[in-house]
TORBAKE-500497 format. One record per residue: x, y, z of N, C-alpha, C in turn. Coordinates in pm, whole numbers, plus 32768, in hexadecimal, padded with zeros to 4 digits. Example, Ala and Ser with C-alpha at 12.3 -4.5 7.8 and 13.67 -1.06 7.14 Angstrom:
BEGIN
85277DC7830C84CE7E3E830C85287EB6830C
85057F1F82C485577F9682CA850A80038313
This chain:
BEGIN
80897F7A80117FF47FCC800E805A806B8004
80CE8073804E812880FB8059818B80EF7FCC
818980997FA081C8809E7F23817580DC7EB7
810180A47E9A807580E07E4E806C81677E64
805A81A17EC2806082337EFE80C9826E7EC8
812E82307EE881AE82A97E9381BA82997E0B
8194821D7DF3819F82167D708116827D7CEB
80DD828A7D3A803E82F17D2A805D83717D16
80B283A37D9580FF841F7DBC812884337D56
81AD83E27D2B822A840D7CD781EA843A7C5E
81A483D17C25816E83ED7BC6812A84467B88
80AE847C7BEF808F84FB7BE180DC85677BE4
812E85777C49818F85D67C3081E085D67BCD
81F4857F7B4B823B85627AF181EC85A27AA4
816285947A6580E985E379FD80E486627A3B
80DE86967AC380C5872A7AE2814887867AC1
81BE87427ABB823387777A85825787747A12
8240872679BB822286F8791881E387857908
815A8765794E80E587F87907810A8881790C
816688A4797D81928927799C821289167937
824488D7791A82C088F17889828E88DA781E
822688A977FD81E688A977628199892C776E
8182897777B3812889E0779781BA8A51777D
824E8A3D77BC82998AA377B282FE8A7A7765
83028A027725838289CC76BC839089EC764E
841B8A1F764D84078A9F758784018A52751A
842C89DC7517842289AB7489838789387473
838188CF742D830F8898743D82E6883C74B0
8246884F7492822887F2754E823F87547521
8212870874A9820486A174A882D7866574D2
833086BC748583C9868074BA83C886707521
838786FB75B583B686DD7610834286697651
82D886437617826D85DF763982DC85447633
8326852A75AA837184BB759083E0849B75DE
841585287607847B85017674843784F27700
83F18539770C83B884F277988387848577A7
83608462775A833783C5773483CA835B773B
8409839076D88489831C771084D4833B777B
84D383AA77A3850C83AA783084CE8368786F
8458836178B98435832E7930840B82A178EC
83FF827B785C841281D6784F848381B17857
84F281F3785C857A81B07892857A8193792D
852B81E9795E856781FB79DF84F5818F7A3B
846A818E79EA841581097A1F843D808A7A08
846F807179A584C47FED796485527FCF79E7
855E802C79F985D47FFE7A5D85A67FAD7AE1
850D7FB27AF784E67F7E7B6184637F247B40
84947EF57ACC84307E757A9F84657DCD7AE9
842D7DA07AEF844A7D127B2484BE7CCE7AC6
84E27CE57A5E85467CBB79FD85A67D0E79ED
85BA7D7E7A4686187DCE7A39869F7DA47A71
87157DC87A6087AE7DD07AAC87FF7E3E7ACF
880F7E337B29882E7EA77B8788557F2D7B55
88B77F037AC588CA7F807A72886F7F997A3D
87D37F7A7A1B878D7FA97A00875380357A63
875680157AEE871C804D7B40877180DE7B48
87FD80C67B30883B813B7B618856818B7ACD
886581497A72885A819E79F087B681EB79FD
878C81C17A0886DF82007A2286F382867A57
871682647AC1871C82D37B31876B832E7B02
87EA83247AE58832838F7AF0882583CD7A82
87EB837579EA87DB83CE7972874B842D79BD
86E683F179F18650842F7A1B869184DD7A69
86EB849F7AAE872885297AFC876385977AA2
87A485517A6A881285A57A0287B485ED798E
875F85BA7954870B85FF78CB86A185F278DE
862985B078FC85AA85C9792B858B8632798D
85C186127A26858286727A8885DB86E67A73
865787157A37869D877B7A43866487BF79DF
864D87887970861A87F378F785A088257910
854487C8795B84AF87D1799284A4885B7A10
84F088447A6C851A88CA7AC8852789307A77
85BC892A7A3D85E6897F7A0D859089E179A5
85378995793884D389ED7908848A8A07793B
843089C579A483BB89FE79DA83C78A527A45
84668A787A8A845B8ADC7AE284F38B337ACE
853A8B147A87857D8BA07A7D85978BAF79E6
85248B89798685388BED790B858D8B8278A4
85A68B3B78D586148ACF789686848B0C7877
86DC8B34792087478B58792A878A8AE5793F
88108A9E793C882E8A54799388D18A8779C6
88CD8A487A31895C8A6F7A6C89E68A657A46
89E289D479F98A5789B479AD8A8489F1791D
8AD38A0F78F28AF28A3978848A9B89E9780B
8A6D8A2577A88A2D89C377328A7489F176A6
8ACB8A3476B28B038A5176448AC28A8875D1
8AC38A6E756B8AA98AD674F389F18ADB74FA
89C38A83755A89228A77753B88DB8AF17565
88918B2C752D88598B9A751387BD8BC37536
87918B3E7592870C8B5775D286948B32758E
86AD8B57750186568B48746A85E78ABE74A5
85828AD1746E850D8A67744E854F89D0740D
85BD89F3739085D489917356865F895D7388
869889B573E287038969740886E9893E747D
8671896374F0863F88F3753585FB8879750B
85CB888D749A859587EE7450863887A57423
866487D273E686DA878873B8871E8736744C
873C879374A8878687607517872986E77551
869E8700755F8642868D7574865586257544
863A863374AB863485CF745486BE85617461
872885A0747F87CA8572749487C385017524
876B854F7574876785307600871A847B75CB
867A849E75AB864484277597867683CC7555
86B083EA74F886E9836B74888742832274DB
87D0837D751B8803830D758C87CB82AE75F6
875283057636871982AD768386D982477661
869F823775C5863C81CA75B286BD81617571
87558194755287B3810C753D87AC80E175C9
8795810E764E87B080B376B1871E807176E3
86AF809A76BF8648804B76CE864C7FE57667
868F7FF275C886847F7B759786DD7F1675BA
87587F46761387B37EE97622876F7E9676B4
872F7EC676EB87057E80774786827E2F775D
863F7E4F76C385C57DF676B385F87D7F7678
86567D80763986AF7D3075E787077CB1764E
875E7D0F76AE87837CCA770B87127C467752
86B07C5A778B866D7C1877F1863B7BBA7788
86677B967728865C7AF076CF86D07AAC770D
872E7AE9773A87A47AB1772187D37A9A77DD
87CA7AFE783B87DB7ADE78A987647B23792F
87167ADE795286F87B4279EE871E7AEC7A37
86FF7B217AE787257B117B5586C77A8F7B6B
86FB7A277BB686C079C97BF186497A077C4F
85E279FF7C6B855E79EF7CDA859A79FE7D51
85EE79897D778612796E7E0B86B179787DF6
870279DD7E39878D79CF7E4B87FD79437E78
8850794A7E1788B678BB7E3F88E178E17ED3
88DF78747F10890D78677F8189A078517FBC
89E578A280118A7778AC7FF38AAE785F808B
8A5A77F480AD8A93779D81228B1C774D80F8
8B1B774380878B9F76CF80318C11774E801B
8C0177CB801C8C707825801D8CC878198057
8D777818803E8DD2781480808DD0789E80F5
8DC3790380AF8DC3799580E58D417983814A
8CDA797581488C4B7963819D8CA379048210
8CCA7895820A8D1F783582428D50788882AE
8DB878CD82638E2A791E82CB8DFC7985831E
8D7679EA82D68D3C7A44831A8CFC7A118397
8CB179A083898C55798883E28CA47949845A
8D117907844B8D8B78FD84B98DBE797D84E7
8DC37A0684A98E1F7A4A84EA8DD47ACD84C0
8D6B7AC585218D137B2484C78D177BD18511
8D2D7BBE858B8D6C7C3F85EF8DFB7C6D85B0
8E4E7C2E85A08ED17C2F856C8EE37C4B84E5
8E8D7C1A849F8E8F7C80840C8E397CF783E9
8DE27D29845E8D807DB784258E047DE98489
8E637DFA84FB8EA97E2585288F047E4184DB
8F4C7E0084978FC77DF184418FB77E4783C8
8F2A7E3E838C8EE37E98831C8EDC7EF58360
8E9F7F2E83C38E9C7FBC83CE8F1E80048401
8F6A7FBD844F8FF68013844E904C801B83B4
90087FC2836890687FF782DD901B80728287
8F9F806982B78F3080DE82898F80816382C5
8F928152836D8F9381F28369904681FF8340
90A88185833A914081A58316912181F08284
90DE81A9823690E281CC81A390A4828481AF
9053826881F89007830681E69066837B821F
90AC835F82A890FC8399831A918683C98286
91BD836D82559232838782189218839581AA
91B283AB8152918683F680CB915E84918108
911E84BA814290FF851D81A59176857D818F
91DB854F81F692628575822092BF857C8164
92E78537815C9325852780C792F6856F8040
927B85698058923B85A57FD1923F85127F38
922984B47F81925884347F2C921684677EA3
919084387EC0912184537E2E90B184A87E8D
90AA85157E319015854A7E628FE485A97E07
8F6585827E058F0E85D47D798F4286647D6E
8F5E869D7D178F80870E7CE68FFA874E7D33
906986FB7D3890AE87247D8E913986F27D33
91A487257D5991FB87247D27925F86BD7D6A
92A3863D7D4892C785D87D92934886157DE3
933286107E6B939A86437EB6941285CE7EE6
93F8854D7ED3947685057EEE945984857E94
94F1846A7E4E94BC84047DCB951C83987E5E
94DF83447E50950B82D37E8B955782497E32
959B82207E6B95E681CF7E0C95A981297DF6
95E880D07D919585807A7D6894F1808D7D37
94C080E77D1F944F80E27CE3940380E67D48
942781297DB993CE81147E1C933F81727E34
935A81DC7DF292E3825C7DC692BA81FE7D72
929481C07D319238816D7CEF91DA80F57D47
923180DD7D9C91FD80797E07919080C47E5D
91B0813D7E8C916481957ECD90F281B77E93
910081DD7E05907282177DA79022818D7DBB
9066812B7DA68FEC80B17DA88FB180927E15
8FF780747E7C8FBE806A7EF58F5180D77F2B
8F6881557F028F0A81D07F1F8EA381F67EC6
8EAB819A7E308E3D818F7DF08DF4813D7E01
8DFC80E17DFE8DA780517E078DEC7FDA7E51
8E837FEF7E728EBD7F627EBB8E647F317F35
8E7D7F987F8F8E537FBD80318DAF7F978032
8D8A7FDC7FC88CD77FAE7FCF8CCC7F2B7FA5
8D0F7EDE7F358CF47E3D7F338D027E157FAC
8D707E227FD18D837DDE808E8CE47DDE80BF
8C9F7E6C80DD8C367E7581148BC07E1A80B5
8BE47E3A80398B767DB680058B657D168016
8BED7D0680568BFA7C4F80648BBF7C708104
8BF67CC081418BBA7CA281F98B1D7CB981F9
8AE27D2981968A4C7D2E81998A2E7C9E815E
8A647C8D81008A097BED80D889FB7B918159
8AA67B5781778AAF7B0C81D58A397B15822E
8A497B97829989EB7B998319896F7B8A82BE
892D7B9E823A88927B72823788987B01823D
890C7A89821E891A79FC81FC88E179EA8296
89107A388300893F7A00836B88BA79F683D9
888D7A8E83BE88187AB2840D877F7ABE83CC
877C7ACC8339872E7AB282F586CF7B2D82FD
870C7B95834586CC7C1D834387677C8A8334
872D7D04831E874B7D81833C87927DAD83BC
88247DC583D488657D8A847988BD7E3A844C
88EC7E5F84C9895A7EA384F689D27E9584CB
89ED7E1884B88A637DD484958A7E7DC6842F
89FD7DC383C089FB7DDE83458A2D7E6C8303
89F77EC3835989CD7F4683248A357FC68342
8A4D7F9483E58AAD801084068B367FF383BE
8B747F9783948BEF7FBE83428C177FD882B1
8B787FC7829F8B63803281ED8B5980A981ED
8B1680C082728AE2816A829E8B6781AC82B3
8B9E818083068C1C81B183408CA181BC82B9
8C95812F827F8D12813881F88CFC819B81A1
8C5781D581A08C35821581308C5C82BC8149
8C2882D381D88C56834F820C8CD683608205
8D428313823C8DD0833282368E19836C81C2
8DEF82EB817C8E2482E980E28E08838A8088
8D81839880798D58841E80598DA38498806E
8D9E849180E48DA38509810E8E39851A8103
8E93849681158F6084CB80F68F5684D1804E
8F2384B480338EF984CA7F878EA5853C7F57
8EBF85667F938E6186117FA58DE085E47F4B
8DA885937F4F8D3985727EE88C96859C7F25
8C4785B57EE48BCA85D17F0F8B6F854F7F01
8BB084BE7EDF8B54846D7EB48B5183E77ECB
8B4E83EA7F6B8B2783A17FD48A8F83607FAD
8A5483997FA689CD83517F5B89D482F17EEB
8A2282E57E978A5082817E4D8A4E81E57E56
8AE682037EC18AFE81727EDF8A7F811D7F43
8A7A81887F808A1A816F8015897C81327FDA
895C818F7F9A88EA813D7F5888DA80EF7EF3
893480CE7E8D895F80487E66896C7FC67EAC
898D7FD97F2789BE7F677F8189377F7E7FBF
88F37FD17FDA886B7FA3803187E97F7D7FCA
88107F9C7F5087AF7F7D7EF487BB7ED77EEC
88237EC77ED788477E547E9388387DDC7F1C
881C7E1C7FA7881D7DB9801A87867DC5802A
87367E207FDF86BF7E23800D868B7DAA7FB0
867D7DC37F0586657D2C7EBF86AD7CD97EEE
871C7CBF7F37874F7C1C7F4E86D77C147FA7
868C7C5A803A866E7C39809A85E47C08804E
859E7C697FCC84F67C5B7FC6850B7BA97F4D
85817BBF7F4785997B3A7EEC857C7A9A7F46
85A87AAF7FA885D67A72804285407A42807E
84C27A97805A84657AC9809B845F7ACC8139
84E17B08816B84FF7B4F81DE848B7BB88210
84857BA2827B84187C06829F846F7C9282EA
84637D1A82BE84D37D8D82A4847A7DA58347
84F77DD8838D84CE7E34841984C67EC883ED
84527ECE83E184407F5983C4848F7FCD841D
84827F92849C84A2801B84FC8550800084FB
859A7F7D84CA86147F9784BB86477FD58422
85FC7FC283BC860D800F835A85FE80B28372
85A080CB83D085A8815583BA86158192841F
86558156844186CA817E84C6872E81AF845D
8734811E83F487A58116837D878581A2832A
870081B382FA871D822E82BD873682A682EE
870682B583808735833183C487AA834F83CB
87EC82C18407889782E8840688C382EF8397
88B182C882F388CD82D1829088BF83698280
886C8385828888118425825C8870848D82AC
88A88456832688D584D38385897F84F08337
89AD8456834C8A2A845482FD8A5184B18297
89F9847F822E89E684B481A389E7855181A4
898B859B82168980861882058A258649824D
8A5185E5828D8AD2864282ED8B378636828D
8B4E85BE823A8BA885A981B88BAE86348175
8B03865E815B8B3F86B880F18B5B8736811B
8B24876381A58B2A87E581B48BD787B081D3
8C1F876F81EE8C9A876D82198CFC877581A7
8CD38721814A8D0E873480C48D2B87B88097
8CB387D180A58C8C8885803F8CE688EE8089
8CCB88B681468D338930817D8DDD8929815F
8DDF889581528E70888481188EB588C4809C
8E3188D880238E5988F47F8E8E6C897C7FB4
8E0389D5801C8E008A5D7FFB8E7D8AD47FF9
8EBC8B087FC48F198B637F7F8F508B908012
8EFB8BA380938F338BE181028F6A8B688137
8F428B0B81568F5C8A9481978FFC8A6E8163
8FFA8A5C80C8908F8A54806C910B8A9C80B2
90BE8B2C80C591238BA280DA912F8B938152
90EA8B6E81D491398B3D823C918E8AF6823B
91768A4D81EC919589E5820492408A0981CA
92598A45816B92F48A7E8118933F8ABC8177
92FC8B0981E693538B7A820A931F8BB4829A
93798B6182FA93418B7583B193228BCC83D1
93608C72837F935B8CEF83B292AE8D1883A5
924D8CC8830E92038CFC831F91B68CCB836D
91368D1983AD90C68CF78408906D8CD483C1
90328C6383ED8F8D8C0A839E8F4F8C5183BD
8F098C9B83478E528CF683598E0F8C84837E
8DBD8C4D83AD8D738C0183C08CF58C358384
8CD58C87837E8C4B8CFB834B8C518CED828B
8CCA8D20828A8CFB8D08820F8CCE8C9581B3
8D048C2182078D028BA281D38C778B7281B0
8C0E8BA5824A8BB58B5182308B638B9B81A5
8B7F8C0181898B3D8C6981358B4A8BEB80B6
8BE18BCB80A28C0A8B73800A8BC58ADE8010
8BCC8AB0809C8B878A4880B18AE98A2B8074
8A8F8A9080AE8A048A9B809E8A2C8AB47FF0
8A4C8AF57FA08A6A8B227F018A888A907EB9
8AF88A497EFD8AFE89E17E968AA289867EF0
8A5089407F2F89FD89077F5D898C88FF7F12
892A895E7F0888CC898D7EC388A3895A7E1F
8906898E7E13891589177D51890588B77D50
894F88727DB4896B87D57DB288F087837DA0
888E87A37DE4881B87407DD087F386FF7D4B
87F9876D7CFE87BF87577C78884387697C20
888C87D57C2A890A87EB7BB2898B87B87BB0
897987407C1E89F487097C1189EA86817BA5
898186717B91898E860A7B3F8976861D7AC4
89F485D77A718A2185FA79F5899B85B37974
899086187924892E85CD78C9891E8670785A
888786CF787E8852871277F488A2876B779F
890887A178418957882077C689D387F4779A
89F6876777A68A59874D77318A28870676B3
89B986D376AA897386CD763A892B87537603
891487CE7633891288227614896D887475BF
89B8888576308A6788B275C68A89886A7569
8A9487D875518AB6878074E98A5F87A07482
89D2878B7494898E87A87449897E882C73D0
89AF888074248989890373F38A36895173BA
8AA788E773AE8B11891273C48B2289017317
8B77895D72D08B89895972338C0B8908722D
8C5988F1727C8CB78888727E8CAD87F67262
8C0287B8725B8C058732726E8C59870A71EE
8C6C865D71F78C858632715D8CF785BF71AF
8D378576716A8D5184E171868E0A852D71B2
8E54859471808EB685C971B48EB785F27241
8E388614727C8E39866973018E1D85C67346
8DE2855A73258DED84D573688E4184C0736B
8EAE84BA73168F2E846E730B8F7B84C0735B
8F97853973568FDF858473D18FC28562744B
8F49855E74928EEF852B74FE8F4F84E57536
8F5E846874D18F9183F474E4903383F27525
906C846D74F690FF845674EE913D84D7759A
909C84DC75C690D485417645913484E076C7
9173852E76E491CA84F8771791CB852F77C1
91B184C8783991F6851878C39235857378E2
923385E279189279861D796692138678799E
927986537A1C924B86D17A7D923E87787A99
929E879A7A4F92A188137A43926E886E79EC
91DC880C799191D6883E7911911F883B793D
90CE885978F9902C8846790D900A87C07888
8F9387C778688F5F875C78398F4587AE7785
8F46875477158F57875E76918EB787B476A2
8E5F875B76D38DE0877D76C88DCD88247705
8E018865778D8E1188C8777F8E78891C773D
8EB3890176FC8F3A8960769C8EDD897475F8
8E72890376088E558913755F8DAF89407563
8D7B890775BB8CC088FB75808C9D894575D9
8CC5897C76918C7789FF76C48CDD8A8976EF
8CAF8AB2771D8CF18B1F77678CF58B0777F4
8D5D8AAE77F78D838A7A78868DBE8AD078E6
8D658AE9797D8D948B4179D38DF38B027A1A
8E4B8A8579D78EB88A347A108F428A6F79C6
8F298AB579658FAC8AB778F68FF98B057953
8FE18B7E799E90398BE979DA903F8BC07A6A
90238B437A8E90318B087B1390F18AF37B56
911D8B2F7BCE91868AEC7BE691958A707BC1
91D98A2B7B4991FA89A97B52926989617B93
92B189B27BED9302897E7C4992C1892E7CB9
9246894B7CC891EB894C7D5C919B88B37D4C
9174891E7CD490D588BE7CA890D488837C40
908487F27C3A905487CE7BB68FDB87DA7B8A
8FB688367B468F0588257B438EDA88247AAA
8E9987C87A888E7887BA79F88DBE879F79EC
8DB787AE79688D0B87B779528CF287307929
8C7686E179158C71867E78CD8BE686707891
8C038647781E8BA3864077978B3085DA77D7
8B69857F77E88B1F84EC77F88B1184A67775
8AFB843A77AF8B1483B4770F8AAD83EB76CD
8A3B843976B189DC843A76418A2A84B375EC
8A3984F576328A95856375D58AF6853A75AF
8B5784FF75F48BD084FE75C58BB38474752D
8B7E843275138B4B83DF74CD8AF2842E7458
8AF6849F748E8AA384FE73F88B1A854C73E4
8B76853C73F28BED858273C08BEB85917323
8BE984FE72E48BC3850772578B8C855371F9
8B148545726B8A9585AF72468A2C8560720C
8A3384D8721989E2845E71D6896184407218
88ED841C7234889083FF726588AD835E7273
88C6830671FA88BE828E71DA893182547217
89B0829572128A0E827D726D8A11827C7310
89C982F9733A89A682D673D5896D826A73FF
88EF825973B288BA81E273C688F5816773CB
8937813E7375899680CB736B89DC80D673F7
8A36816A740A8A90814074838A4C813274EC
89B4817974FC89908128757F895A80C675A1
89238090752388FE80027517896F7FB4753B
89D27FBD750D8A727F7775348A817F9C75C7
8A74800575F28AB5802C76688A687FD776BE
89A37FE776D189687F98772689827F0B772F
89A17EC6769C89C77E2A76BB8A4D7E1176F2
8AC47E8876E18B357E74770F8B3F7E9077D1
8AC77EAE77F98AAB7EDA78A28A7C7E3778BD
8A1C7E1B785A89D77DAF78858A207D297891
8A7D7D2B78278AF17CC0782A8B4F7CB9789E
8B717D5078EC8BAF7D4F793D8B7E7D1C79D6
8B127D5679D58AAF7CFA7A268A917C737A3E
8A9A7C4F79F18AAB7B9779DF8B0F7B837A29
8B9A7BCC79D68BEC7B747A378C257B847AA7
8BF37BE07AE68BDC7C127B6B8BA97BD57BBA
8B1E7B987B948ACD7B397BB68AFB7AC37BD7
8B377A877B618B9B7A067B4D8C077A0B7B7D
8C5D7A457BA18CBC7A417BDD8CDD7A6E7C60
8C687AC77C8C8C557B157D0F8C0B7AAF7D51
8BDD7A117D528B9079E47DD48B0C79E37DBF
8AC87A177D398A5A7A547D658A307AB37DAA
8A6B7B1A7DBF8A497B5B7E3A8A2E7BF87DD5
89837BDE7DDF89447C707DBD89617CD57DEC
89A57CCC7E6C89B57D627E948A2E7D917E78
8AA17D507E6D8B017D7E7E008AEF7D867D70
8A9A7D387D228A537D567CAC8A0E7DF77CA5
89FB7E177D07898D7E957D098A057EE77D23
8A597EEC7D818ACD7F557DA98B177F807D09
8B647F047CB88B967F017C388B387F3D7BD2
8AB27F257BF38A637F5D7B628A657FEB7B7D
8A6480007BDA8A4180937C248AD080E77BEF
8B42808C7BFB8BC480C77BD48BDD810C7B35
8B9980717AF68B9980627A678B2180FB7A43
8AC880E47A688A4781567A3C8AA681DD7A50
8AB1821B7AB18B0F82607AEE8B4F82A27AA2
8BB482457A678C27826779F88BD082857997
8B6F826079438B44827F78EC8B1E82D378EB
8A998304791D8A73838A794D8AD583EE7952
8B4C841279858BA38451797A8C078461793C
8BE4840278BD8C6E83F278618C7484697809
8D2D845277E68D2D84C077818DE1850C779A
8E1E84F878298E7A850C784D8EE484B3785A
8F3184A677DD8FB8843377B08F8283C077AE
8F1583C977238EC1836077158F2482E1771A
8F9682E276C08FFB826576A6903A82217720
902F827A77A99078825378168FF681F17884
8F9B81CA78198F08819E78768F3A811D78A7
8FBA80C678428FD3803C78709003805178E6
903F80B3793E908180AA79C99005806C7A22
8F7380D27A008F19807F7A6C8EE880207A50
8EDA7FFF79EF8E9B7F5879B58EE37F1279DC
8F967F2079CC8FDE7EC679F98FF27EB97A98
8FCF7F067AD38FB07F017B5F8F5E7EBC7B98
8F007EEF7B5E8E4C7EC47B7B8E6F7E2C7B67
8E7F7DE17AF58EB17D317AE08F187D137B52
8F8A7D477B698FDE7D347B9E8F9F7D207C43
8F477D657C6B8F227D7C7CED8EAC7CCB7CEF
8E6C7CD27C948E217C5D7CA78E6B7BE87C6F
8EF77BEB7C2F8F617B847C378F927B5A7CAB
8FCE7BEE7D0A8FDE7BB57D898F877B777DF0
8F0F7B847DE58E927B457E518E787AB47E18
8E867A8C7D838E687A387D7A8EFD79C07D97
8F7079D67D6C8FE679A07D998FC079857E37
8FC079D57EA28FD37A107F188F2B79A37F35
8F0379777EFD8E7A79337F208EBF78A67F12
8EEA788A7E7F8F0C78067E7D8F7977C37EE9
8FC678277EF4905477FD7F39901677CC7FE3
8FC5780780018F7E780B807E8F4277A8807D
8EDA775E801A8E9E771380018F0476788043
8F64768C7FCF8FB6762B7FED8FED76028072
90077688809D9080766E814F8FF176308173
8F81766E816A8F11763881D38EF975A081CC
8EDF756281468EC774CA81158F4D748E812D
8FA274CA814B9025746A8187901F746781EC
8FFC74BC823A900174BC82FD8F8D74688314
8F19745882BF8EB2741F82E08ED2737082F1
8F1F7357828A8F2C72CE82458F9272AA82D2
8FF5730782EE906272DB835E900E72D383E4
């Protein structure tokens, strides 16, 4: 009943907002209606019975970054956007072209997910992990494993914060030997969260319900890792972990403890709010000046003004999407030369992105690149439209949807049929696609570390299974 009420309210809100936008939309009304249908179809298909986790997260990210952002901006700010939109002039034809590009890209993903369900869907009942070597080891050493994990999380977070090994939007302050900066990056992005996924899965297997032992390590890891990263994205990994846990519990027909779930949700909301304001405070120019010179007095009031200014736009404008499509679809530079040049972009901390330099009037061009590494992102739909071809865009999005599904199948097979781990890594893939466009040729580093992450889990499980079997025989 509660779900039906929410769905009804949500649908009414969509219709009401769509009607408000329709009255103010500068282009052809049917183009906006098509965009609305495709965007919301992609969102709702992510929650159908035969959906995979990638469908969920890519639908949510695109709905927020495309439909919701555009609708709110058109309905309430006269079509003015917070981020740069390049050569986009706000005319009706420009709006129509941008929305048709976005609709074409999302249609490709819809085609991919409908085709995928013929080949792979999750089983109605999740596989048990009682024969898993990792589970056997965890069950014997639960408290010790959680304690060591939390110590590792705190150590990585504190050392990363102090030494500036890997932080979003910041220049690397410390280069470690033997490629250890890459290890920090992997652990902070999803390596430590993958351990949380294992702990949650094993705790559900033991208790058949939501417990503090399952939720507490994940909450602490998400909070500390994101603050040390100077990232406002704590909601990403934590929501993926908890959504995967929810799906696992529902599939096992476990009776959810509403009081416990409410407490978990409240704890998450508090920690997320604290992380959001803490990171914005640490990113403020006032704090950065104070940090760089002990002689400067920290003006807390001025820092708070910066925090409010950075926090408010995040709820709508932080999601990559429609602005990138507007800028690219209106650019006179479109063509295969632009596409090839974009793929040749190299990672350089002391420079901004290809997209910032060639397709928009970027606010980051004149920033101090000795202290900050800020970039704008076009998103995967805008990037795949660099050649200016709708057919090429459609083919790219179908291929990317199929590739994401293939990755999720591999994670499921090698990760011990752990749907919580599948949810986490599907979110990582979906977020990478949604925010695609910077140094695209180096995407192999992310996907390579993702496969290595799963392979480590697979090998560790096999080794511990062999060890456990040998002990039982003795």
